PASEBA-1860 file (N, C-alpha, C; in nm, 3 decimals):
! residues 252
1> MTGAARGI> 0.082/-0.119/0.000/0.002/-0.002/0.000/0.087/0.124/-0.001 ~ 0.032/0.235/-0.057/0.110/0.357/-0.072/0.072/0.458/0.033 ~ 0.158/0.556/0.053/0.131/0.663/0.150/0.106/0.611/0.289 ~ 0.179/0.508/0.328/0.146/0.433/0.450/0.235/0.469/0.569 ~ 0.316/0.570/0.562/0.409/0.602/0.669/0.339/0.663/0.790 ~ 0.228/0.731/0.766/0.162/0.802/0.876/0.013/0.818/0.843 ~ -0.060/0.872/0.940/-0.197/0.910/0.917/-0.289/0.795/0.875 ~ -0.372/0.819/0.780/-0.467/0.721/0.731/-0.394/0.595/0.681
9> GAAVARRL> -0.290/0.620/0.600/-0.216/0.505/0.544/-0.159/0.414/0.648 ~ -0.099/0.470/0.753/-0.045/0.389/0.859/-0.152/0.313/0.932 ~ -0.267/0.377/0.955/-0.377/0.311/1.024/-0.431/0.193/0.938 ~ -0.439/0.212/0.807/-0.482/0.104/0.720/-0.384/-0.011/0.721 ~ -0.254/0.019/0.716/-0.152/-0.085/0.721/-0.166/-0.165/0.849 ~ -0.185/-0.095/0.960/-0.199/-0.163/1.090/-0.325/-0.253/1.091 ~ -0.434/-0.201/1.044/-0.560/-0.279/1.047/-0.553/-0.402/0.955 ~ -0.495/-0.386/0.837/-0.483/-0.501/0.749/-0.387/-0.606/0.805
17> AEEGARVL> -0.279/-0.561/0.870/-0.186/-0.654/0.928/-0.253/-0.726/1.048 ~ -0.332/-0.653/1.125/-0.406/-0.716/1.237/-0.504/-0.819/1.186 ~ -0.555/-0.798/1.065/-0.651/-0.891/1.007/-0.581/-1.014/0.947 ~ -0.448/-1.014/0.953/-0.372/-1.130/0.906/-0.302/-1.113/0.774 ~ -0.308/-0.995/0.717/-0.244/-0.969/0.588/-0.095/-0.945/0.610 ~ -0.017/-0.982/0.506/0.124/-0.941/0.503/0.127/-0.812/0.421 ~ 0.180/-0.707/0.483/0.165/-0.572/0.428/0.298/-0.513/0.392 ~ 0.309/-0.460/0.270/0.427/-0.382/0.230/0.391/-0.236/0.249
25> VTDVDGSE> 0.457/-0.175/0.349/0.435/-0.035/0.381/0.525/0.049/0.291 ~ 0.466/0.123/0.200/0.546/0.210/0.114/0.510/0.356/0.132 ~ 0.607/0.439/0.108/0.587/0.582/0.118/0.704/0.652/0.051 ~ 0.681/0.773/0.003/0.793/0.846/-0.057/0.901/0.871/0.047 ~ 0.861/0.879/0.174/0.955/0.891/0.285/0.989/0.753/0.335 ~ 1.091/0.692/0.279/1.127/0.556/0.312/1.163/0.536/0.458 ~ 1.227/0.637/0.518/1.265/0.628/0.658/1.142/0.615/0.751 ~ 1.042/0.696/0.725/0.920/0.692/0.807/0.844/0.565/0.780
33> AGKTASAL> 0.844/0.517/0.656/0.781/0.390/0.626/0.846/0.278/0.703 ~ 0.976/0.284/0.713/1.053/0.184/0.789/1.015/0.186/0.937 ~ 0.996/0.306/0.992/0.960/0.317/1.135/0.819/0.257/1.159 ~ 0.729/0.285/1.066/0.593/0.235/1.081/0.592/0.083/1.076 ~ 0.664/0.027/0.975/0.668/-0.117/0.960/0.738/-0.183/1.079 ~ 0.842/-0.120/1.130/0.915/-0.177/1.246/0.826/-0.179/1.367 ~ 0.747/-0.076/1.390/0.658/-0.071/1.507/0.555/-0.179/1.497 ~ 0.508/-0.209/1.375/0.408/-0.316/1.358/0.473/-0.454/1.378
41> RQRGLATE> 0.597/-0.468/1.328/0.663/-0.597/1.347/0.690/-0.627/1.494 ~ 0.713/-0.523/1.572/0.735/-0.541/1.716/0.611/-0.594/1.786 ~ 0.496/-0.580/1.720/0.373/-0.633/1.770/0.343/-0.770/1.712 ~ 0.439/-0.822/1.640/0.423/-0.956/1.581/0.348/-0.958/1.451 ~ 0.332/-0.842/1.387/0.258/-0.830/1.263/0.353/-0.839/1.143 ~ 0.305/-0.897/1.034/0.390/-0.925/0.917/0.391/-0.806/0.823 ~ 0.494/-0.723/0.837/0.509/-0.603/0.755/0.652/-0.586/0.706 ~ 0.665/-0.530/0.589/0.794/-0.485/0.537/0.776/-0.340/0.492
49> ALACDVAD> 0.889/-0.272/0.469/0.883/-0.134/0.427/0.967/-0.113/0.302 ~ 0.926/-0.017/0.221/1.001/0.017/0.100/0.969/0.160/0.062 ~ 1.070/0.234/0.022/1.049/0.367/-0.032/0.983/0.357/-0.169 ~ 0.880/0.433/-0.194/0.813/0.432/-0.323/0.758/0.569/-0.355 ~ 0.799/0.622/-0.466/0.748/0.749/-0.515/0.643/0.720/-0.623 ~ 0.517/0.740/-0.594/0.414/0.707/-0.692/0.416/0.795/-0.814 ~ 0.493/0.905/-0.808/0.510/0.991/-0.923/0.615/0.937/-1.019 ~ 0.678/0.825/-0.986/0.783/0.767/-1.069/0.744/0.623/-1.108
57> RESVEAAV> 0.729/0.599/-1.235/0.679/0.469/-1.282/0.772/0.356/-1.240 ~ 0.901/0.376/-1.253/0.997/0.270/-1.216/0.992/0.236/-1.068 ~ 0.972/0.338/-0.985/0.963/0.319/-0.840/0.834/0.237/-0.808 ~ 0.725/0.268/-0.875/0.601/0.193/-0.853/0.618/0.048/-0.896 ~ 0.673/0.027/-1.013/0.689/-0.111/-1.062/0.783/-0.191/-0.973 ~ 0.885/-0.126/-0.920/0.977/-0.195/-0.828/0.907/-0.231/-0.698 ~ 0.816/-0.147/-0.651/0.744/-0.177/-0.527/0.651/-0.295/-0.545 ~ 0.579/-0.299/-0.660/0.491/-0.409/-0.686/0.570/-0.541/-0.699
65> AHAVDSFG> 0.682/-0.533/-0.772/0.766/-0.654/-0.785/0.819/-0.703/-0.651 ~ 0.856/-0.607/-0.563/0.904/-0.642/-0.430/0.796/-0.715/-0.352 ~ 0.672/-0.664/-0.358/0.563/-0.726/-0.285/0.541/-0.868/-0.333 ~ 0.540/-0.887/-0.462/0.515/-1.021/-0.518/0.627/-1.114/-0.484 ~ 0.751/-1.064/-0.493/0.868/-1.150/-0.461/0.867/-1.188/-0.311 ~ 0.832/-1.093/-0.226/0.837/-1.116/-0.082/0.725/-1.205/-0.033 ~ 0.603/-1.182/-0.088/0.486/-1.248/-0.035/0.433/-1.361/-0.125 ~ 0.487/-1.369/-0.246/0.449/-1.478/-0.336/0.327/-1.445/-0.422
73> ALDVLVNS> 0.255/-1.340/-0.385/0.133/-1.298/-0.459/0.095/-1.160/-0.415 ~ 0.003/-1.101/-0.489/-0.050/-0.970/-0.451/-0.201/-0.978/-0.455 ~ -0.268/-0.962/-0.341/-0.413/-0.974/-0.333/-0.482/-0.839/-0.325 ~ -0.418/-0.739/-0.265/-0.483/-0.613/-0.240/-0.384/-0.499/-0.266 ~ -0.434/-0.395/-0.334/-0.362/-0.269/-0.350/-0.444/-0.160/-0.284 ~ -0.380/-0.083/-0.195/-0.443/0.032/-0.135/-0.371/0.156/-0.180 ~ -0.441/0.244/-0.247/-0.388/0.374/-0.292/-0.418/0.480/-0.190 ~ -0.317/0.518/-0.111/-0.339/0.618/-0.005/-0.254/0.743/-0.026
81> AAHCTPDT> -0.153/0.735/-0.115/-0.067/0.846/-0.136/-0.141/0.965/-0.197 ~ -0.113/1.085/-0.150/-0.177/1.205/-0.203/-0.087/1.325/-0.180 ~ -0.115/1.431/-0.255/-0.043/1.558/-0.235/-0.145/1.669/-0.248 ~ -0.141/1.763/-0.155/-0.236/1.875/-0.152/-0.161/2.006/-0.140 ~ -0.173/2.090/-0.241/-0.111/2.221/-0.241/-0.213/2.324/-0.196 ~ -0.183/2.405/-0.095/-0.281/2.508/-0.049/-0.315/2.603/-0.164 ~ -0.441/2.641/-0.167/-0.486/2.734/-0.273/-0.420/2.871/-0.255 ~ -0.398/2.936/-0.367/-0.356/3.076/-0.364/-0.479/3.164/-0.340
89> PLFEDGTD> -0.463/3.283/-0.281/-0.580/3.365/-0.256/-0.666/3.390/-0.378 ~ -0.599/3.411/-0.492/-0.673/3.426/-0.619/-0.645/3.307/-0.708 ~ -0.747/3.250/-0.764/-0.736/3.131/-0.845/-0.632/3.150/-0.956 ~ -0.634/3.267/-1.018/-0.545/3.291/-1.134/-0.398/3.300/-1.096 ~ -0.369/3.308/-0.966/-0.228/3.310/-0.925/-0.169/3.170/-0.904 ~ -0.252/3.067/-0.915/-0.199/2.933/-0.901/-0.111/2.898/-1.021 ~ -0.020/2.807/-0.995/0.078/2.770/-1.101/0.047/2.634/-1.164 ~ 0.089/2.617/-1.288/0.076/2.488/-1.354/0.149/2.380/-1.275
97> EAFHRDLD> 0.266/2.414/-1.221/0.348/2.317/-1.152/0.278/2.261/-1.029 ~ 0.214/2.349/-0.951/0.145/2.305/-0.831/0.025/2.219/-0.866 ~ -0.050/2.262/-0.968/-0.166/2.184/-1.012/-0.125/2.045/-1.059 ~ -0.022/2.039/-1.142/0.024/1.912/-1.195/0.079/1.823/-1.088 ~ 0.143/1.879/-0.986/0.199/1.798/-0.876/0.088/1.727/-0.800 ~ -0.019/1.796/-0.768/-0.129/1.735/-0.698/-0.191/1.620/-0.779 ~ -0.211/1.648/-0.909/-0.268/1.543/-0.996/-0.171/1.427/-1.014 ~ -0.043/1.456/-1.027/0.053/1.353/-1.056/0.066/1.252/-0.943
105> VTLTGAHR> 0.060/1.301/-0.822/0.072/1.212/-0.705/-0.063/1.146/-0.673 ~ -0.168/1.228/-0.664/-0.298/1.181/-0.615/-0.373/1.097/-0.715 ~ -0.374/1.139/-0.841/-0.452/1.066/-0.941/-0.363/0.979/-1.034 ~ -0.269/1.042/-1.100/-0.185/0.965/-1.189/-0.101/0.862/-1.111 ~ -0.060/0.897/-0.990/0.013/0.800/-0.906/-0.070/0.674/-0.881 ~ -0.198/0.694/-0.850/-0.284/0.577/-0.828/-0.301/0.498/-0.958 ~ -0.310/0.570/-1.070/-0.316/0.504/-1.201/-0.193/0.418/-1.223 ~ -0.076/0.471/-1.193/0.050/0.394/-1.208/0.044/0.267/-1.126
113> CCRAALPH> 0.000/0.282/-1.002/-0.002/0.167/-0.912/-0.100/0.061/-0.962 ~ -0.221/0.106/-1.003/-0.319/0.012/-1.053/-0.268/-0.063/-1.175 ~ -0.202/0.011/-1.262/-0.149/-0.048/-1.387/-0.045/-0.154/-1.358 ~ 0.043/-0.124/-1.262/0.148/-0.219/-1.230/0.096/-0.339/-1.152 ~ -0.006/-0.316/-1.071/-0.054/-0.422/-0.981/-0.159/-0.513/-1.047 ~ -0.233/-0.462/-1.141/-0.349/-0.533/-1.191/-0.321/-0.676/-1.243 ~ -0.217/-0.699/-1.321/-0.196/-0.838/-1.363/-0.172/-0.935/-1.246 ~ -0.109/-0.889/-1.140/-0.084/-0.973/-1.024/-0.212/-0.993/-0.942
121> LAASGRGA> -0.293/-0.885/-0.934/-0.422/-0.898/-0.863/-0.512/-0.994/-0.936 ~ -0.510/-0.990/-1.069/-0.592/-1.083/-1.145/-0.544/-1.227/-1.126 ~ -0.413/-1.244/-1.119/-0.359/-1.378/-1.106/-0.389/-1.437/-0.969 ~ -0.413/-1.353/-0.868/-0.439/-1.402/-0.732/-0.577/-1.469/-0.725 ~ -0.667/-1.432/-0.814/-0.801/-1.489/-0.816/-0.896/-1.423/-0.716 ~ -0.849/-1.327/-0.640/-0.936/-1.257/-0.543/-0.887/-1.112/-0.521 ~ -0.836/-1.052/-0.628/-0.776/-0.921/-0.616/-0.872/-0.809/-0.582 ~ -0.823/-0.709/-0.509/-0.905/-0.594/-0.475/-0.817/-0.470/-0.474
129> IVSIGSVN> -0.871/-0.363/-0.528/-0.807/-0.230/-0.519/-0.898/-0.141/-0.438 ~ -0.843/-0.075/-0.338/-0.919/0.021/-0.259/-0.840/0.152/-0.257 ~ -0.899/0.260/-0.306/-0.832/0.390/-0.307/-0.896/0.483/-0.202 ~ -0.815/0.574/-0.154/-0.864/0.672/-0.056/-0.900/0.801/-0.133 ~ -1.029/0.830/-0.137/-1.075/0.952/-0.199/-1.085/1.063/-0.098 ~ -1.186/1.149/-0.120/-1.209/1.261/-0.028/-1.343/1.322/-0.059 ~ -1.410/1.376/0.043/-1.529/1.453/0.019/-1.498/1.571/-0.074 ~ -1.373/1.614/-0.079/-1.334/1.721/-0.170/-1.361/1.688/-0.314
137> GAHDFGNH> -1.361/1.556/-0.346/-1.385/1.515/-0.480/-1.530/1.524/-0.524 ~ -1.620/1.546/-0.427/-1.762/1.548/-0.458/-1.830/1.680/-0.422 ~ -1.765/1.760/-0.338/-1.824/1.885/-0.291/-1.712/1.990/-0.276 ~ -1.754/2.116/-0.267/-1.655/2.223/-0.256/-1.609/2.242/-0.113 ~ -1.485/2.196/-0.086/-1.419/2.223/0.041/-1.285/2.287/0.017 ~ -1.268/2.352/-0.098/-1.142/2.416/-0.130/-1.041/2.323/-0.193 ~ -0.919/2.375/-0.213/-0.808/2.299/-0.271/-0.841/2.246/-0.412 ~ -0.832/2.337/-0.508/-0.878/2.308/-0.643/-0.811/2.184/-0.703
145> AYSAAKAG> -0.678/2.182/-0.703/-0.609/2.071/-0.771/-0.632/1.938/-0.699 ~ -0.619/1.940/-0.568/-0.640/1.819/-0.487/-0.780/1.766/-0.507 ~ -0.879/1.856/-0.509/-1.020/1.817/-0.524/-1.043/1.759/-0.661 ~ -0.984/1.820/-0.765/-0.998/1.766/-0.900/-0.932/1.628/-0.910 ~ -0.822/1.611/-0.843/-0.756/1.480/-0.845/-0.839/1.374/-0.777 ~ -0.899/1.408/-0.664/-0.985/1.312/-0.592/-1.111/1.280/-0.670 ~ -1.168/1.379/-0.741/-1.282/1.353/-0.827/-1.242/1.260/-0.939 ~ -1.125/1.278/-0.995/-1.076/1.190/-1.100/-1.053/1.049/-1.048
153> LASLTRTL> -1.009/1.038/-0.924/-0.986/0.907/-0.866/-1.118/0.831/-0.848 ~ -1.224/0.903/-0.814/-1.354/0.838/-0.804/-1.401/0.787/-0.942 ~ -1.377/0.868/-1.046/-1.414/0.827/-1.180/-1.328/0.708/-1.226 ~ -1.198/0.712/-1.198/-1.113/0.601/-1.233/-1.158/0.471/-1.163 ~ -1.202/0.486/-1.041/-1.254/0.370/-0.969/-1.368/0.304/-1.045 ~ -1.461/0.382/-1.092/-1.577/0.327/-1.167/-1.535/0.267/-1.300 ~ -1.454/0.334/-1.374/-1.417/0.282/-1.508/-1.328/0.159/-1.495 ~ -1.237/0.163/-1.399/-1.149/0.045/-1.382/-1.226/-0.075/-1.328
161> AGHAASRG> -1.326/-0.047/-1.247/-1.408/-0.158/-1.194/-1.476/-0.230/-1.310 ~ -1.524/-0.156/-1.408/-1.587/-0.219/-1.524/-1.490/-0.304/-1.603 ~ -1.368/-0.255/-1.618/-1.264/-0.329/-1.693/-1.216/-0.451/-1.614 ~ -1.196/-0.436/-1.486/-1.130/-0.539/-1.407/-1.224/-0.649/-1.360 ~ -1.355/-0.627/-1.367/-1.447/-0.726/-1.313/-1.434/-0.860/-1.382 ~ -1.419/-0.862/-1.513/-1.406/-0.988/-1.584/-1.274/-1.063/-1.550 ~ -1.182/-0.989/-1.484/-1.053/-1.049/-1.445/-1.053/-1.085/-1.296 ~ -1.170/-1.074/-1.234/-1.186/-1.114/-1.095/-1.132/-1.013/-0.995
169> VRVNLVMP> -1.114/-0.888/-1.036/-1.057/-0.784/-0.948/-1.168/-0.682/-0.919 ~ -1.187/-0.654/-0.792/-1.281/-0.552/-0.746/-1.210/-0.420/-0.723 ~ -1.275/-0.308/-0.753/-1.216/-0.177/-0.743/-1.317/-0.085/-0.673 ~ -1.277/-0.032/-0.557/-1.365/0.054/-0.479/-1.289/0.173/-0.419 ~ -1.368/0.268/-0.368/-1.310/0.391/-0.313/-1.375/0.423/-0.176 ~ -1.293/0.465/-0.084/-1.344/0.515/0.044/-1.330/0.669/0.041 ~ -1.441/0.737/0.073/-1.444/0.883/0.068/-1.454/0.944/0.209 ~ -1.341/0.981/0.270/-1.342/1.035/0.406/-1.379/1.183/0.409
177> GTVRTSAW> -1.431/1.222/0.523/-1.439/1.363/0.555/-1.312/1.406/0.626 ~ -1.324/1.505/0.716/-1.206/1.550/0.791/-1.160/1.439/0.887 ~ -1.032/1.409/0.880/-0.974/1.305/0.965/-0.859/1.363/1.041 ~ -0.850/1.335/1.170/-0.747/1.388/1.256/-0.614/1.313/1.224 ~ -0.525/1.380/1.152/-0.394/1.328/1.120/-0.287/1.430/1.153 ~ -0.164/1.398/1.126/-0.054/1.489/1.157/-0.065/1.619/1.079 ~ -0.139/1.620/0.968/-0.159/1.743/0.892/-0.228/1.852/0.971 ~ -0.300/1.809/1.079/-0.374/1.903/1.162/-0.300/1.937/1.291
185> EGREDELD> -0.178/1.894/1.307/-0.103/1.925/1.428/-0.086/2.076/1.441 ~ -0.115/2.124/1.561/-0.106/2.270/1.582/-0.233/2.345/1.540 ~ -0.331/2.269/1.489/-0.452/2.333/1.437/-0.573/2.276/1.504 ~ -0.558/2.233/1.630/-0.666/2.169/1.701/-0.788/2.262/1.715 ~ -0.763/2.392/1.720/-0.875/2.486/1.729/-0.963/2.480/1.602 ~ -0.900/2.455/1.490/-0.974/2.441/1.366/-1.059/2.313/1.368 ~ -0.998/2.204/1.417/-1.074/2.080/1.427/-1.194/2.100/1.520 ~ -1.176/2.170/1.630/-1.286/2.195/1.722/-1.396/2.277/1.655
193> ALRPLYPL> -1.357/2.369/1.569/-1.454/2.452/1.497/-1.533/2.370/1.397 ~ -1.473/2.263/1.343/-1.538/2.178/1.244/-1.636/2.081/1.307 ~ -1.613/2.043/1.432/-1.695/1.941/1.495/-1.845/1.964/1.483 ~ -1.896/2.086/1.507/-2.042/2.107/1.498/-2.098/2.084/1.358 ~ -2.011/2.086/1.256/-2.061/2.063/1.118/-2.088/1.915/1.091 ~ -2.039/1.830/1.179/-2.055/1.687/1.160/-2.173/1.632/1.241 ~ -2.272/1.578/1.177/-2.393/1.530/1.254/-2.357/1.433/1.366 ~ -2.253/1.352/1.346/-2.214/1.260/1.453/-2.127/1.324/1.558
201> GRVGEPED> -2.104/1.454/1.551/-2.042/1.528/1.661/-1.895/1.524/1.672 ~ -1.824/1.468/1.571/-1.679/1.467/1.581/-1.620/1.454/1.441 ~ -1.493/1.488/1.430/-1.418/1.460/1.307/-1.374/1.314/1.309 ~ -1.327/1.266/1.198/-1.290/1.125/1.190/-1.155/1.096/1.248 ~ -1.131/0.972/1.279/-1.001/0.921/1.319/-0.948/0.828/1.211 ~ -0.815/0.817/1.195/-0.762/0.727/1.092/-0.821/0.586/1.099 ~ -0.847/0.539/1.217/-0.904/0.405/1.235/-1.043/0.389/1.174 ~ -1.122/0.501/1.167/-1.251/0.495/1.101/-1.236/0.461/0.953
209> IAAAVAFL> -1.136/0.520/0.890/-1.114/0.492/0.749/-1.051/0.355/0.727 ~ -0.961/0.317/0.820/-0.898/0.184/0.807/-1.002/0.074/0.814 ~ -1.103/0.090/0.897/-1.208/-0.013/0.904/-1.283/-0.027/0.777 ~ -1.312/0.085/0.710/-1.384/0.078/0.585/-1.298/0.013/0.476 ~ -1.167/0.046/0.475/-1.079/-0.012/0.376/-1.067/-0.163/0.398 ~ -1.056/-0.206/0.523/-1.044/-0.347/0.554/-1.170/-0.422/0.504 ~ -1.287/-0.362/0.524/-1.410/-0.426/0.477/-1.408/-0.443/0.324 ~ -1.378/-0.334/0.253/-1.383/-0.342/0.106/-1.274/-0.433/0.048
217> ASRDAAWI> -1.166/-0.451/0.124/-1.059/-0.540/0.079/-1.089/-0.686/0.109 ~ -1.185/-0.709/0.195/-1.211/-0.845/0.245/-1.313/-0.918/0.157 ~ -1.324/-1.050/0.185/-1.422/-1.130/0.113/-1.564/-1.097/0.156 ~ -1.581/-1.026/0.265/-1.715/-0.981/0.303/-1.775/-0.886/0.198 ~ -1.687/-0.824/0.120/-1.728/-0.732/0.015/-1.717/-0.794/-0.122 ~ -1.728/-0.926/-0.128/-1.705/-0.998/-0.253/-1.797/-0.961/-0.368 ~ -1.912/-0.902/-0.338/-2.005/-0.862/-0.444/-2.018/-0.709/-0.452 ~ -1.911/-0.641/-0.415/-1.909/-0.495/-0.420/-1.793/-0.448/-0.510
225> TGTTLTVD> -1.825/-0.377/-0.615/-1.720/-0.317/-0.696/-1.772/-0.189/-0.761 ~ -1.681/-0.099/-0.792/-1.719/0.028/-0.856/-1.791/0.128/-0.770 ~ -1.785/0.108/-0.638/-1.863/0.192/-0.546/-1.775/0.288/-0.471 ~ -1.833/0.394/-0.424/-1.771/0.487/-0.332/-1.836/0.477/-0.195 ~ -1.762/0.439/-0.095/-1.815/0.426/0.042/-1.781/0.554/0.117 ~ -1.884/0.632/0.147/-1.865/0.760/0.215/-1.848/0.735/0.365 ~ -1.743/0.784/0.425/-1.714/0.770/0.567/-1.680/0.910/0.619 ~ -1.788/0.983/0.647/-1.768/1.127/0.677/-1.854/1.179/0.792
233> GGLTAVNT> -1.902/1.089/0.879/-1.977/1.136/0.996/-2.106/1.206/0.958 ~ -2.157/1.188/0.835/-2.278/1.250/0.791/-2.264/1.385/0.729 ~ -2.139/1.432/0.711/-2.115/1.569/0.663/-2.188/1.598/0.530 ~ -2.174/1.506/0.434/-2.228/1.532/0.303/-2.373/1.491/0.288 ~ -2.429/1.422/0.387/-2.569/1.382/0.382/-2.663/1.479/0.449 ~ -2.610/1.553/0.545/-2.692/1.643/0.626/-2.638/1.785/0.619 ~ -2.724/1.880/0.583/-2.684/2.020/0.581/-2.697/2.078/0.723 ~ -2.596/2.053/0.803/-2.602/2.093/0.945/-2.620/2.243/0.960
241> GFHQAIRR> -2.554/2.319/0.879/-2.567/2.466/0.886/-2.707/2.514/0.860 ~ -2.771/2.452/0.764/-2.911/2.486/0.735/-3.002/2.455/0.855 ~ -2.985/2.333/0.910/-3.070/2.297/1.024/-3.048/2.389/1.142 ~ -2.924/2.431/1.162/-2.896/2.521/1.274/-2.959/2.655/1.250 ~ -2.960/2.698/1.123/-3.015/2.830/1.091/-3.165/2.837/1.110 ~ -3.235/2.722/1.092/-3.382/2.725/1.103/-3.426/2.644/1.227 ~ -3.337/2.631/1.323/-3.372/2.551/1.444/-3.504/2.597/1.504 ~ -3.593/2.500/1.525/-3.724/2.526/1.580/-3.725/2.492/1.731
249> PWDA> -3.818/2.545/1.804/-3.820/2.526/1.951/-3.814/2.380/1.989 ~ -3.885/2.294/1.915/-3.886/2.151/1.956/-3.761/2.075/1.916 ~ -3.668/2.141/1.839/-3.542/2.078/1.807/-3.439/2.097/1.918 ~ -3.463/2.191/2.008/-3.364/2.222/2.111/-3.345/2.107/2.204
END
């Protein structure tokens, strides 16, 4: 799996390893990937680590080959790597380079991984691809390039599911809302401000997303492909701001 050194990716790696999977923890930061894998091995879980830059085709192909050589087969690919460039105050001040970087890692990187892994997933007889999307890909929460990339990833999930189904490979996407990761360190006040917007009263934890990924990767989801599983505490289903604005006496 990619982008697994920290945050959601690390939580997914831990959950899959706890479920009995042998996991290759990859990340562009090979040192941090090694620390994550080492911590899991200390708990008796079967993990290895490898540096992998999803923006580089050779790096991706080497990671897939390493997984197959080490484990004998490849049953599941989890695309968790992403890149998000903060928006410029004015849209027209954004650069091509920043836009392309977000797409190259978040969308094209997942495409590279799927392309390299698909023959092995098909050969396993029970292959599954699970990608990490975002509510940004379906609604306006800012970050133009990142959001466009996540929307593209949802579309790729659907089209690849149609192609891969005849080869016995399922392809699905998990769409998280706000999740408490290291990206929010030092910004706890912002997370607190977001809490009231979530009908379930809190932002997500990496483990919430890991549970959804583990389900879609498992045989319990054997008849599910081409779907987006929203894991967002109700954010996109309920217009909390609207309800608060028209709160009636009996709602108190």
